[in-house]
C-alpha positions as CSV (number, residue, x, y, z in Angstrom):
1,X,-6.7,-3.8,2.7
2,X,-7.0,-6.5,0.0
3,X,-5.9,-10.2,-0.2
4,X,-5.0,-12.6,-3.0
5,X,-4.5,-16.4,-2.8
6,X,-1.6,-17.7,-4.8
7,X,-0.4,-21.2,-5.4
8,X,3.3,-21.6,-6.2
9,X,4.1,-24.8,-8.1
10,X,7.4,-26.7,-7.9
11,X,10.3,-25.1,-9.6
12,X,12.1,-21.8,-9.7
13,X,10.2,-18.5,-10.0
14,X,12.7,-16.0,-11.5
15,X,13.5,-12.7,-9.8
16,X,10.6,-10.3,-10.0
17,X,9.6,-7.0,-8.4
18,X,6.4,-5.8,-6.7
19,X,5.7,-2.0,-6.6
20,X,3.5,-2.2,-3.5
21,X,4.3,-3.4,0.0
22,X,2.6,-6.7,1.0
23,X,2.8,-9.6,3.4
24,X,2.7,-13.2,2.3
25,X,1.1,-15.6,4.8
26,X,2.3,-19.2,4.1
27,X,-0.7,-21.6,4.3
28,X,1.0,-24.8,3.4
29,X,4.3,-26.0,1.8
30,X,7.4,-23.9,1.8
31,X,10.2,-22.6,-0.4
32,X,13.5,-20.7,-0.5
33,X,13.3,-17.0,-1.2
34,X,16.4,-15.2,-2.5
35,X,16.0,-11.4,-2.7
36,X,16.8,-7.9,-1.7
37,X,16.8,-8.7,2.0
38,X,18.8,-12.0,1.7
39,X,18.1,-15.7,1.4
40,X,15.3,-17.1,3.5
41,X,13.9,-20.6,4.3
42,X,10.1,-20.1,4.3
43,X,7.8,-22.6,6.0
44,X,4.1,-23.1,6.6
45,X,2.9,-20.7,9.3
46,X,5.5,-18.0,8.4
47,X,4.8,-14.5,7.2
48,X,7.1,-12.9,4.7
49,X,7.1,-9.1,4.4
50,X,8.1,-7.4,1.2
51,X,8.6,-3.6,1.1
52,X,7.7,-1.5,-1.9
53,X,9.9,-2.1,-4.9
54,X,11.7,-5.1,-3.4
55,X,12.6,-8.0,-5.8
56,X,13.0,-11.7,-5.0
57,X,13.1,-15.1,-6.6
58,X,11.4,-18.2,-5.2
59,X,12.5,-21.9,-5.4
60,X,9.8,-24.4,-4.5
61,X,11.5,-27.8,-3.9
62,X,8.4,-29.7,-2.8
63,X,5.2,-30.1,-4.9
64,X,3.8,-26.6,-4.2
65,X,3.2,-23.8,-1.7
66,X,0.0,-21.9,-1.0
67,X,0.1,-18.3,0.2
68,X,-2.2,-15.4,1.0
69,X,-0.8,-12.0,-0.2
70,X,-2.0,-9.1,2.0
71,X,-1.6,-5.6,0.5
72,X,-0.1,-3.2,3.0
73,X,0.5,0.6,3.2
74,X,3.7,1.8,1.6
75,X,4.9,3.0,4.9
76,X,4.5,-0.4,6.6
77,X,7.7,-1.6,8.4
78,X,8.0,-5.3,9.5
79,X,10.7,-7.9,9.8
80,X,11.3,-9.8,6.6
81,X,10.4,-13.3,8.0
82,X,8.4,-13.8,11.2
83,X,5.5,-15.7,12.8
84,X,2.4,-14.4,14.6
85,X,0.8,-15.6,17.7
86,X,-2.5,-16.4,16.0
87,X,-2.1,-17.3,12.3
88,X,-5.6,-18.7,12.1
89,X,-7.1,-15.3,13.2
90,X,-4.9,-13.6,10.6
91,X,-6.1,-15.9,7.8
92,X,-9.8,-15.3,8.9
93,X,-9.2,-11.5,9.0
94,X,-7.6,-11.7,5.5
95,X,-10.7,-13.5,4.1
96,X,-13.0,-10.9,5.8
97,X,-10.7,-8.1,4.8
98,X,-10.9,-6.9,8.4
99,X,-9.2,-3.7,9.6
100,X,-7.4,-5.6,12.4
101,X,-5.0,-7.2,10.0
102,X,-2.1,-4.8,10.8
103,X,-2.6,-5.6,14.5
104,X,-2.6,-9.3,13.9
105,X,0.7,-9.0,11.9
106,X,2.5,-8.2,15.2
107,X,5.5,-10.6,15.2
108,X,5.8,-13.2,18.0
109,X,9.0,-14.7,16.5
110,X,11.4,-13.1,14.1
111,X,13.6,-15.3,11.9
112,X,17.0,-14.6,10.4
113,X,18.3,-15.0,6.8
114,X,20.4,-18.1,6.1
115,X,24.1,-18.0,5.2
116,X,24.5,-20.9,2.8
117,X,27.6,-19.7,0.9
118,X,29.6,-16.6,0.0
119,X,26.9,-15.0,-2.1
120,X,24.8,-14.6,1.1
121,X,27.8,-12.9,2.8
122,X,28.3,-10.6,-0.1
123,X,24.5,-9.8,-0.2
124,X,24.7,-8.8,3.4
125,X,27.7,-6.7,2.9
126,X,26.1,-4.9,-0.1
127,X,23.0,-4.1,1.9
128,X,25.2,-2.7,4.6
129,X,26.9,-0.3,2.1
130,X,30.0,-2.2,0.8
131,X,31.8,0.2,-1.4
132,X,34.3,-2.0,-3.4
133,X,33.1,-5.3,-4.7
134,X,36.6,-5.9,-6.2
135,X,38.3,-5.5,-2.8
136,X,35.7,-7.9,-1.2
137,X,36.4,-10.5,-3.9
138,X,40.2,-10.3,-3.3
139,X,39.7,-10.7,0.4
140,X,37.8,-13.9,0.0
141,X,40.1,-15.2,-2.7
142,X,37.7,-15.1,-5.7
143,X,38.0,-13.5,-9.1
144,X,35.6,-10.6,-9.9
145,X,34.2,-12.7,-12.8
146,X,33.5,-15.6,-10.4
147,X,31.8,-13.3,-7.9
148,X,29.6,-11.8,-10.6
149,X,28.5,-15.2,-12.0
150,X,28.0,-16.8,-8.6
151,X,26.0,-13.9,-7.2
152,X,23.8,-13.7,-10.3
153,X,23.1,-17.4,-10.0
154,X,22.1,-17.0,-6.4
155,X,20.2,-13.7,-6.5
156,X,19.2,-13.2,-10.1
157,X,21.1,-9.9,-10.5
158,X,24.6,-8.5,-10.4
159,X,26.3,-7.4,-7.2
160,X,26.5,-3.8,-8.5
161,X,22.8,-3.6,-9.3
162,X,21.9,-5.3,-6.0
163,X,23.8,-2.6,-4.2
164,X,22.4,0.3,-6.2
165,X,18.8,-0.9,-5.7
166,X,19.5,-1.3,-1.9
167,X,20.6,2.4,-1.8
168,X,17.6,3.5,-3.8
169,X,15.1,1.7,-1.5
170,X,16.9,3.2,1.6
171,X,16.5,6.6,0.1
172,X,12.8,6.0,-0.7
173,X,12.2,4.9,2.9
174,X,13.9,8.1,4.1
175,X,11.9,10.3,1.8
176,X,8.5,8.9,2.7
177,X,9.3,8.2,6.4
178,X,10.8,11.5,7.4
179,X,10.7,15.3,6.7
180,X,14.5,15.3,6.0
181,X,15.5,17.5,3.0
182,X,16.1,15.5,-0.1
183,X,19.8,16.3,-0.2
184,X,20.1,14.9,3.3
185,X,18.2,11.8,2.4
186,X,20.7,11.3,-0.5
187,X,23.8,11.6,1.7
188,X,22.3,9.4,4.4
189,X,21.5,6.7,1.9
190,X,25.1,6.6,0.5
191,X,24.7,8.7,-2.7
192,X,27.2,11.3,-3.8
193,X,24.5,13.9,-4.2
194,X,20.8,14.5,-4.8
195,X,21.1,14.2,-8.6
196,X,22.6,10.7,-8.2
197,X,19.8,9.7,-5.9
198,X,17.2,11.1,-8.3
199,X,18.6,9.0,-11.2
200,X,18.6,5.8,-9.1
201,X,15.0,6.3,-7.8
202,X,13.8,7.1,-11.3
203,X,15.4,3.8,-12.5
204,X,13.9,1.8,-9.6
205,X,10.4,3.3,-9.3
206,X,9.8,5.1,-12.5
207,X,9.4,8.5,-10.8
208,X,11.3,11.2,-8.9
209,X,12.1,11.9,-5.3
210,X,9.9,14.9,-5.5
211,X,7.0,12.7,-6.4
212,X,7.6,10.5,-3.3
213,X,7.9,13.5,-1.0
214,X,4.5,14.7,-2.4
215,X,3.1,11.2,-1.6
216,X,4.3,11.6,2.0
217,X,2.6,15.0,2.2
218,X,-0.7,13.6,1.1
219,X,-0.5,10.7,3.5
220,X,0.4,13.1,6.4
221,X,-2.7,15.3,5.6
222,X,-4.9,12.2,5.4
223,X,-3.7,11.0,8.9
224,X,-4.3,14.5,10.3
225,X,-8.0,14.4,9.2
226,X,-8.6,10.9,10.8
């Protein structure tokens, strides 16, 4: 378990991606995060969880925000935004790199993403498997070009790419979190077939589903030896 202090200065931090899972503990300040799990208002005392290969942008409207980033196992599963019962103990454990960090990350309050405008509604629909972006645009009375521009302005990427990456991350979670065959993981994650899933995972992570299944096998053997 490792930790990194980070100071975010006022302004917009463009969309970026982290390969590893981590939790950001907000020490002071706050910001708006727009990313692969929605749009969130983050305040001092909050904990923000980012799964492996999630992307997000940050907008700091005040002078700055200070966070501690805690590296987590790839298999970690937590709510995106939450509070813990003893944030001071969590900060101390992070500084000491204590093994109890995962225990201290148990949520005492779970927060929900904000719905400021139609891009937030579209992002939610895309995460839930919306098939036709064009149909969605017509239903809300917007042109496809307006939807594309407005969504990119809010989330830093196109609706189609946002949806594709959501599917790829869902497949990755299935692969490293279960023993389901790869073909089953592909269908459960919304892909037409395993080859389609392989291309999407290669684009997102730089490697293949077979590699991630091997990673799971290694992790399982390590846990059995403990």
